[in-house]
N, CA and C atoms as a LAMMPS dump frame, in Angstrom:
ITEM: TIMESTEP
0
ITEM: NUMBER OF ATOMS
438
ITEM: BOX BOUNDS ff ff ff
-5.0000000000000000e+02 5.0000000000000000e+02
-5.0000000000000000e+02 5.0000000000000000e+02
-5.0000000000000000e+02 5.0000000000000000e+02
ITEM: ATOMS id mol type element x y z
1 1 1 N 6.816 -6.322 6.514
2 1 2 C 7.01 -5.391 5.748
3 1 3 C 5.637 -4.269 5.138
4 2 1 N 5.61 -3.932 4.529
5 2 2 C 4.078 -3.2 3.883
6 2 3 C 4.122 -2.987 2.185
7 3 1 N 3.821 -3.788 1.581
8 3 2 C 3.366 -3.504 0.207
9 3 3 C 3.007 -2.086 -0.192
10 4 1 N 4.098 -1.899 -1.156
11 4 2 C 3.781 -0.687 -2.028
12 4 3 C 3.745 -0.617 -3.296
13 5 1 N 2.758 0.694 -3.744
14 5 2 C 2.439 0.081 -5.308
15 5 3 C 2.932 1.4 -5.872
16 6 1 N 3.333 1.368 -7.177
17 6 2 C 3.661 2.059 -7.895
18 6 3 C 2.958 3.523 -8.041
19 7 1 N 1.85 3.23 -7.796
20 7 2 C 0.605 4.231 -8.049
21 7 3 C 1.088 5.174 -6.823
22 8 1 N 1.169 4.734 -5.552
23 8 2 C 1.594 5.521 -4.147
24 8 3 C 3.074 6.121 -4.132
25 9 1 N 3.632 5.375 -5.07
26 9 2 C 5.021 5.729 -5.036
27 9 3 C 5.207 7.037 -5.787
28 10 1 N 4.886 6.894 -7.195
29 10 2 C 4.952 8.312 -8.05
30 10 3 C 3.925 9.249 -7.586
31 11 1 N 3.065 8.784 -7.187
32 11 2 C 1.956 9.938 -6.232
33 11 3 C 2.566 10.796 -5.433
34 12 1 N 3.086 10.231 -4.987
35 12 2 C 3.313 10.7 -3.617
36 12 3 C 4.573 11.493 -3.908
37 13 1 N 5.697 11.175 -4.748
38 13 2 C 6.687 11.83 -5.454
39 13 3 C 6.599 12.858 -6.238
40 14 1 N 5.598 13.126 -6.967
41 14 2 C 4.923 14.202 -7.596
42 14 3 C 4.495 15.158 -6.739
43 15 1 N 3.583 14.947 -5.798
44 15 2 C 3.087 15.866 -4.721
45 15 3 C 4.706 16.331 -3.975
46 16 1 N 5.145 15.49 -3.823
47 16 2 C 6.282 16.228 -2.508
48 16 3 C 7.258 16.87 -3.095
49 17 1 N 7.56 16.448 -4.478
50 17 2 C 8.398 17.59 -5.609
51 17 3 C 7.722 18.979 -6.065
52 18 1 N 6.586 18.712 -6.056
53 18 2 C 6.068 20.211 -6.203
54 18 3 C 6.316 21.085 -4.893
55 19 1 N 5.704 20.672 -3.989
56 19 2 C 5.919 21.27 -2.807
57 19 3 C 7.809 21.479 -2.329
58 20 1 N 8.252 21.158 -2.778
59 20 2 C 9.871 20.813 -2.357
60 20 3 C 10.493 22.102 -3.379
61 21 1 N 9.86 22.271 -4.873
62 21 2 C 9.803 23.272 -5.499
63 21 3 C 9.446 24.658 -5.25
64 22 1 N 8.664 24.366 -4.423
65 22 2 C 7.527 25.769 -4.314
66 22 3 C 7.814 26.253 -2.49
67 23 1 N 8.829 25.457 -1.984
68 23 2 C 8.905 25.945 -0.519
69 23 3 C 9.726 26.862 -0.692
70 24 1 N 10.08 27.743 0.451
71 24 2 C 11.27 28.344 0.764
72 24 3 C 12.418 27.994 1.789
73 25 1 N 11.872 26.411 2.29
74 25 2 C 12.59 25.987 3.386
75 25 3 C 13.767 25.141 2.363
76 26 1 N 14.915 24.406 2.601
77 26 2 C 15.037 23.09 2.376
78 26 3 C 14.816 21.732 2.578
79 27 1 N 14.064 21.43 1.44
80 27 2 C 13.029 20.016 1.984
81 27 3 C 13.923 18.985 1.206
82 28 1 N 15.337 19.24 0.889
83 28 2 C 15.964 17.63 0.265
84 28 3 C 16.547 17.209 1.39
85 29 1 N 16.495 15.867 1.373
86 29 2 C 16.873 14.923 2.281
87 29 3 C 16.365 13.289 1.534
88 30 1 N 16.574 12.486 2.875
89 30 2 C 16.806 11.105 2.268
90 30 3 C 14.987 10.624 3.372
91 31 1 N 13.852 10.282 2.275
92 31 2 C 12.447 10.11 3.344
93 31 3 C 12.444 8.705 2.868
94 32 1 N 11.895 7.826 3.385
95 32 2 C 11.482 6.669 2.929
96 32 3 C 9.72 6.949 3.069
97 33 1 N 9.419 5.877 1.891
98 33 2 C 8.286 5.958 1.776
99 33 3 C 7.244 4.705 1.308
100 34 1 N 6.251 3.902 2.223
101 34 2 C 5.836 2.824 2.033
102 34 3 C 4.134 2.991 2.797
103 35 1 N 3.484 2.133 2.424
104 35 2 C 1.935 2.122 2.642
105 35 3 C 1.975 2.125 3.665
106 36 1 N 0.726 2.587 4.439
107 36 2 C 0.745 2.141 5.573
108 36 3 C 0.23 0.945 5.991
109 37 1 N 0.267 0.589 7.259
110 37 2 C 0.012 -0.86 7.743
111 37 3 C 1.531 -1.764 7.305
112 38 1 N 1.333 -3.076 7.953
113 38 2 C 2.459 -4.066 7.349
114 38 3 C 1.809 -5.315 7.739
115 39 1 N 2.484 -6.395 6.828
116 39 2 C 2.283 -7.653 6.935
117 39 3 C 3.006 -8.384 6.486
118 40 1 N 2.944 -9.93 6.347
119 40 2 C 4.134 -10.633 6.593
120 40 3 C 3.648 -11.249 4.883
121 41 1 N 4.644 -12.032 4.013
122 41 2 C 4.385 -12.508 2.859
123 41 3 C 3.227 -13.499 3.216
124 42 1 N 3.018 -14.566 4.046
125 42 2 C 1.838 -15.313 3.81
126 42 3 C 0.677 -14.179 4.25
127 43 1 N 0.565 -13.564 5.212
128 43 2 C -1.053 -12.508 5.302
129 43 3 C -0.753 -12.103 3.76
130 44 1 N -0.151 -11.206 2.94
131 44 2 C 0.055 -10.796 2.107
132 44 3 C -0.989 -11.717 0.533
133 45 1 N -0.071 -12.949 0.764
134 45 2 C -0.803 -13.886 0.04
135 45 3 C -2.463 -14.179 0.187
136 46 1 N -2.46 -14.37 1.411
137 46 2 C -4.151 -14.687 1.582
138 46 3 C -4.32 -13.74 1.542
139 47 1 N -4.742 -12.399 1.72
140 47 2 C -5.079 -11.877 1.031
141 47 3 C -5.579 -11.464 -0.14
142 48 1 N -4.415 -11.302 -0.859
143 48 2 C -4.519 -11.184 -2.476
144 48 3 C -5.608 -12.456 -2.91
145 49 1 N -5.21 -13.487 -2.303
146 49 2 C -6.074 -14.574 -2.796
147 49 3 C -7.652 -14.526 -2.378
148 50 1 N -7.879 -14.154 -1.303
149 50 2 C -9.24 -13.953 -0.735
150 50 3 C -10.073 -13.292 -1.621
151 51 1 N -9.221 -12.013 -1.347
152 51 2 C -10.213 -10.941 -2.674
153 51 3 C -9.968 -10.846 -4.107
154 52 1 N -9.095 -11.916 -4.557
155 52 2 C -9.178 -12.206 -5.97
156 52 3 C -10.508 -12.851 -5.928
157 53 1 N -11.188 -14.126 -5.23
158 53 2 C -11.807 -14.793 -4.983
159 53 3 C -13.658 -14.267 -4.895
160 54 1 N -13.029 -13.034 -3.956
161 54 2 C -14.294 -12.213 -3.628
162 54 3 C -14.902 -11.539 -5.137
163 55 1 N -13.738 -11.111 -5.76
164 55 2 C -14.11 -10.502 -7.234
165 55 3 C -14.194 -11.639 -8.347
166 56 1 N -15.027 -12.967 -7.97
167 56 2 C -15.195 -13.774 -8.859
168 56 3 C -14.143 -14.391 -9.444
169 57 1 N -12.502 -14.155 -9.163
170 57 2 C -11.534 -15.317 -10.407
171 57 3 C -11.899 -16.263 -9.713
172 58 1 N -11.832 -16.946 -10.78
173 58 2 C -12.219 -18.527 -10.956
174 58 3 C -10.663 -19.22 -10.477
175 59 1 N -10.445 -19.049 -9.621
176 59 2 C -8.708 -19.889 -8.586
177 59 3 C -9.185 -21.374 -7.559
178 60 1 N -7.878 -22.059 -8.009
179 60 2 C -8.07 -22.82 -7.397
180 60 3 C -7.375 -22.92 -6.032
181 61 1 N -6.466 -21.981 -6.121
182 61 2 C -6.311 -21.489 -4.346
183 61 3 C -6.932 -20.939 -4.166
184 62 1 N -6.979 -21.181 -2.224
185 62 2 C -7.872 -20.825 -1.211
186 62 3 C -7.235 -20.373 -0.363
187 63 1 N -7.263 -19.383 0.228
188 63 2 C -6.54 -18.598 1.358
189 63 3 C -6.499 -19.673 2.919
190 64 1 N -7.037 -20.667 2.769
191 64 2 C -7.012 -21.441 4.118
192 64 3 C -6.135 -22.568 3.636
193 65 1 N -5.661 -22.631 2.176
194 65 2 C -4.824 -23.431 1.734
195 65 3 C -3.238 -23.284 1.861
196 66 1 N -3.204 -22.111 1.948
197 66 2 C -2.033 -21.148 2.087
198 66 3 C -1.029 -21.903 2.962
199 67 1 N 0.127 -22.281 2.713
200 67 2 C 0.787 -22.439 4.446
201 67 3 C 1.578 -21.611 4.735
202 68 1 N 2.046 -21.219 5.461
203 68 2 C 3.45 -20.283 6.252
204 68 3 C 5.119 -21.091 6.306
205 69 1 N 5.625 -20.264 5.846
206 69 2 C 6.83 -21.067 5.383
207 69 3 C 7.736 -19.984 6.003
208 70 1 N 8.976 -20.359 6.901
209 70 2 C 9.958 -19.208 7.367
210 70 3 C 10.576 -19.01 6.675
211 71 1 N 11.198 -17.938 6.435
212 71 2 C 12.401 -16.98 6.269
213 71 3 C 13.559 -17.4 5.781
214 72 1 N 14.176 -18.397 7.108
215 72 2 C 15.126 -19.527 6.942
216 72 3 C 14.986 -20.742 5.666
217 73 1 N 13.698 -20.813 5.775
218 73 2 C 13.79 -22.235 4.54
219 73 3 C 13.12 -21.787 3.209
220 74 1 N 13.514 -20.169 3.069
221 74 2 C 13.564 -19.905 1.625
222 74 3 C 14.732 -20.398 0.74
223 75 1 N 15.477 -20.62 1.389
224 75 2 C 16.928 -20.899 0.59
225 75 3 C 17.652 -19.997 -0.201
226 76 1 N 17.388 -18.805 0.689
227 76 2 C 18.186 -17.64 0.51
228 76 3 C 19.434 -17.468 0.339
229 77 1 N 20.822 -17.197 0.069
230 77 2 C 21.795 -16.93 0.385
231 77 3 C 22.246 -16.157 1.534
232 78 1 N 21.634 -15.04 1.977
233 78 2 C 22.138 -14.042 2.97
234 78 3 C 20.354 -14.34 3.596
235 79 1 N 20.874 -14.209 4.907
236 79 2 C 19.719 -14.191 5.902
237 79 3 C 19.144 -12.711 6.194
238 80 1 N 17.593 -12.54 6.336
239 80 2 C 16.878 -11.525 6.228
240 80 3 C 16.126 -10.899 7.666
241 81 1 N 16.615 -9.729 8.33
242 81 2 C 15.916 -9.365 9.383
243 81 3 C 14.56 -10.005 9.514
244 82 1 N 14.83 -10.153 10.923
245 82 2 C 12.84 -10.566 10.891
246 82 3 C 11.935 -9.083 11.141
247 83 1 N 12.399 -8.062 10.994
248 83 2 C 11.604 -6.804 10.716
249 83 3 C 12.063 -5.991 9.868
250 84 1 N 12.058 -5.759 8.846
251 84 2 C 12.915 -4.582 7.416
252 84 3 C 11.542 -3.314 7.204
253 85 1 N 10.227 -3.103 8.459
254 85 2 C 9.413 -2.42 7.712
255 85 3 C 9.732 -1.033 7.68
256 86 1 N 9.902 -0.263 7.052
257 86 2 C 10.818 1.385 6.858
258 86 3 C 9.376 1.936 7.453
259 87 1 N 9.52 3.218 8.263
260 87 2 C 8.911 4.772 8.647
261 87 3 C 8.955 5.596 7.631
262 88 1 N 7.449 5.693 7.728
263 88 2 C 7.251 6.703 6.592
264 88 3 C 6.691 8.044 7.333
265 89 1 N 7.463 8.288 8.709
266 89 2 C 6.697 9.407 9.824
267 89 3 C 7.887 10.596 8.857
268 90 1 N 9.133 10.762 8.737
269 90 2 C 9.436 11.598 8.294
270 90 3 C 9.152 12.541 6.823
271 91 1 N 8.554 11.385 6.199
272 91 2 C 8.133 12.119 4.948
273 91 3 C 6.415 12.772 5.17
274 92 1 N 5.617 11.943 5.886
275 92 2 C 4.206 12.734 6.394
276 92 3 C 4.213 13.953 6.809
277 93 1 N 5.101 14.051 7.821
278 93 2 C 5.676 15.039 8.651
279 93 3 C 5.782 16.219 7.63
280 94 1 N 6.945 16.285 7.064
281 94 2 C 7.615 17.214 6.053
282 94 3 C 6.744 17.669 5.116
283 95 1 N 6.292 16.454 4.649
284 95 2 C 4.984 17.128 3.147
285 95 3 C 3.136 17.111 3.373
286 96 1 N 2.898 16.96 4.497
287 96 2 C 1.76 16.663 5.278
288 96 3 C 1.175 15.63 4.43
289 97 1 N 1.642 14.454 3.981
290 97 2 C 0.842 13.51 3.007
291 97 3 C 1.43 12.224 3.585
292 98 1 N 0.032 11.728 4.018
293 98 2 C -0.284 10.386 4.236
294 98 3 C -0.879 9.339 3.632
295 99 1 N 0.166 8.271 3.398
296 99 2 C -0.626 7.128 2.257
297 99 3 C -1.299 6.449 3.08
298 100 1 N -2.069 5.576 1.75
299 100 2 C -2.962 4.739 2.548
300 100 3 C -2.614 3.458 3.047
301 101 1 N -3.731 2.807 3.612
302 101 2 C -3.213 1.342 4.014
303 101 3 C -2.731 0.706 2.179
304 102 1 N -1.829 -0.47 2.828
305 102 2 C -1.687 -1.013 1.722
306 102 3 C -2.516 -2.126 0.963
307 103 1 N -3.558 -2.128 1.956
308 103 2 C -4.836 -3.132 1.803
309 103 3 C -5.661 -2.129 0.451
310 104 1 N -5.544 -1.204 0.465
311 104 2 C -6.095 0.042 -0.672
312 104 3 C -5.63 -0.152 -1.669
313 105 1 N -3.964 -0.139 -1.837
314 105 2 C -3.425 -0.008 -3.019
315 105 3 C -3.615 -1.814 -3.773
316 106 1 N -3.637 -3.03 -2.801
317 106 2 C -3.696 -3.869 -3.552
318 106 3 C -5.28 -4.049 -4.189
319 107 1 N -6.209 -3.78 -3.543
320 107 2 C -7.546 -3.654 -4.269
321 107 3 C -7.807 -3.06 -5.377
322 108 1 N -6.893 -2.177 -5.519
323 108 2 C -7.147 -0.709 -7.088
324 108 3 C -6.095 -1.995 -7.645
325 109 1 N -5.266 -2.49 -7.473
326 109 2 C -4.605 -3.391 -8.547
327 109 3 C -5.739 -4.433 -9.232
328 110 1 N -6.045 -5.332 -8.033
329 110 2 C -6.883 -6.614 -8.455
330 110 3 C -8.519 -6.013 -9.405
331 111 1 N -8.674 -4.806 -8.712
332 111 2 C -10.281 -4.44 -9.346
333 111 3 C -9.624 -3.82 -10.653
334 112 1 N -8.603 -3.581 -10.85
335 112 2 C -8.39 -2.881 -12.225
336 112 3 C -7.86 -3.919 -13.057
337 113 1 N -7.247 -5.441 -12.63
338 113 2 C -7.365 -5.931 -13.141
339 113 3 C -8.3 -7.168 -13.66
340 114 1 N -9.598 -6.998 -12.652
341 114 2 C -10.876 -7.683 -12.657
342 114 3 C -11.617 -7.112 -13.931
343 115 1 N -11.574 -5.28 -13.857
344 115 2 C -12.349 -4.813 -14.829
345 115 3 C -11.517 -4.741 -16.067
346 116 1 N -10.162 -4.978 -15.883
347 116 2 C -9.499 -4.185 -17.4
348 116 3 C -9.67 -3.08 -17.661
349 117 1 N -9.802 -2.041 -16.642
350 117 2 C -9.994 -0.831 -16.507
351 117 3 C -9.668 -0.182 -15.205
352 118 1 N -9.26 0.743 -15.23
353 118 2 C -8.341 1.868 -13.995
354 118 3 C -10.278 1.495 -13.446
355 119 1 N -9.765 1.604 -11.984
356 119 2 C -10.869 1.532 -11.464
357 119 3 C -12.084 2.837 -10.612
358 120 1 N -12.921 2.682 -10.701
359 120 2 C -13.524 4.106 -10.128
360 120 3 C -13.47 4.436 -9.209
361 121 1 N -13.488 5.686 -8.598
362 121 2 C -13.35 6.073 -7.399
363 121 3 C -14.325 5.27 -6.362
364 122 1 N -15.446 4.657 -6.953
365 122 2 C -16.521 3.931 -5.746
366 122 3 C -15.713 2.675 -5.34
367 123 1 N -14.829 2.237 -6.655
368 123 2 C -14.315 0.699 -5.924
369 123 3 C -13.54 0.591 -4.708
370 124 1 N -12.698 1.562 -4.623
371 124 2 C -12.099 1.176 -2.81
372 124 3 C -13.282 1.013 -1.603
373 125 1 N -14.279 1.906 -2.122
374 125 2 C -14.8 1.518 -0.947
375 125 3 C -15.948 0.51 -1.114
376 126 1 N -16.643 0.429 -1.949
377 126 2 C -16.991 -1.412 -2.498
378 126 3 C -16.193 -2.371 -1.756
379 127 1 N -14.984 -2.345 -2.051
380 127 2 C -13.794 -3.331 -1.723
381 127 3 C -13.636 -3.391 -0.381
382 128 1 N -13.38 -2.464 -0.008
383 128 2 C -12.741 -2.268 1.61
384 128 3 C -13.467 -1.888 2.686
385 129 1 N -14.825 -1.541 1.898
386 129 2 C -16.285 -1.022 3.206
387 129 3 C -15.659 0.092 3.909
388 130 1 N -14.673 0.876 3.311
389 130 2 C -14.22 2.347 3.881
390 130 3 C -14.471 3.25 2.983
391 131 1 N -14.399 4.671 3.694
392 131 2 C -14.454 5.812 3.16
393 131 3 C -13.916 5.84 1.656
394 132 1 N -13.836 6.658 0.947
395 132 2 C -12.458 6.684 -0.269
396 132 3 C -11.562 7.546 0.05
397 133 1 N -10.15 6.496 0.133
398 133 2 C -9.356 7.537 0.391
399 133 3 C -8.214 7.587 -0.569
400 134 1 N -8.4 8.808 -1.116
401 134 2 C -7.756 9.22 -2.768
402 134 3 C -5.814 9.197 -2.45
403 135 1 N -5.347 8.679 -3.364
404 135 2 C -4.167 8.464 -2.938
405 135 3 C -3.553 9.698 -2.283
406 136 1 N -2.799 9.437 -0.834
407 136 2 C -1.879 10.258 -0.325
408 136 3 C -2.295 12.028 0.033
409 137 1 N -3.543 12.206 -0.283
410 137 2 C -4.485 13.099 0.401
411 137 3 C -4.867 13.599 1.432
412 138 1 N -4.876 12.293 2.51
413 138 2 C -4.889 12.523 4.079
414 138 3 C -4.916 11.374 4.693
415 139 1 N -4.518 11.604 6.302
416 139 2 C -4.229 9.88 6.368
417 139 3 C -6.124 9.532 6.336
418 140 1 N -5.925 8.228 7.029
419 140 2 C -6.567 6.935 6.821
420 140 3 C -7.265 7.783 8.433
421 141 1 N -8.845 7.762 7.755
422 141 2 C -9.792 8.253 9.48
423 141 3 C -9.208 9.808 9.545
424 142 1 N -8.752 10.388 9.05
425 142 2 C -8.613 11.587 9.292
426 142 3 C -9.438 12.81 8.601
427 143 1 N -10.051 13.863 9.098
428 143 2 C -10.707 14.863 7.787
429 143 3 C -9.778 15.697 8.313
430 144 1 N -9.816 16.296 6.885
431 144 2 C -8.963 17.424 7.208
432 144 3 C -8.893 18.892 7.82
433 145 1 N -8.198 19.754 8.599
434 145 2 C -9.257 20.514 9.036
435 145 3 C -8.999 20.276 10.87
436 146 1 N -9.204 18.386 10.856
437 146 2 C -9.262 18.29 12.222
438 146 3 C -8.017 18.386 13.185
């Protein structure tokens, strides 16, 4: 799957609604919205623990000690599909809005919890080593007008 934050959903919804209300075209319909990229639960846990430790969190857990576990071993009543990823392609094409990678939003949450305040615009640059990607303004790695 693709971990998707409330920040992404709320900002993307507001931007899409604004476009839909001001567009002469009918933009109603069903859209999927998720962060860019995907990861399994094990990879997500490893990423979060590693990032938290990089930020100075005093955790007993270490990324290398996190073990994988099959979905079948989870004891859930219903079987889960092997791949349940959603495509944001229709949303992106219709509204010309491209979500940032899931790591960006995970880093923002960890940074905010670390600093006990909203992250500064420079925080993702420091945490991810990437150009700052404001939520939903452009596709990762693309420049406007490109």
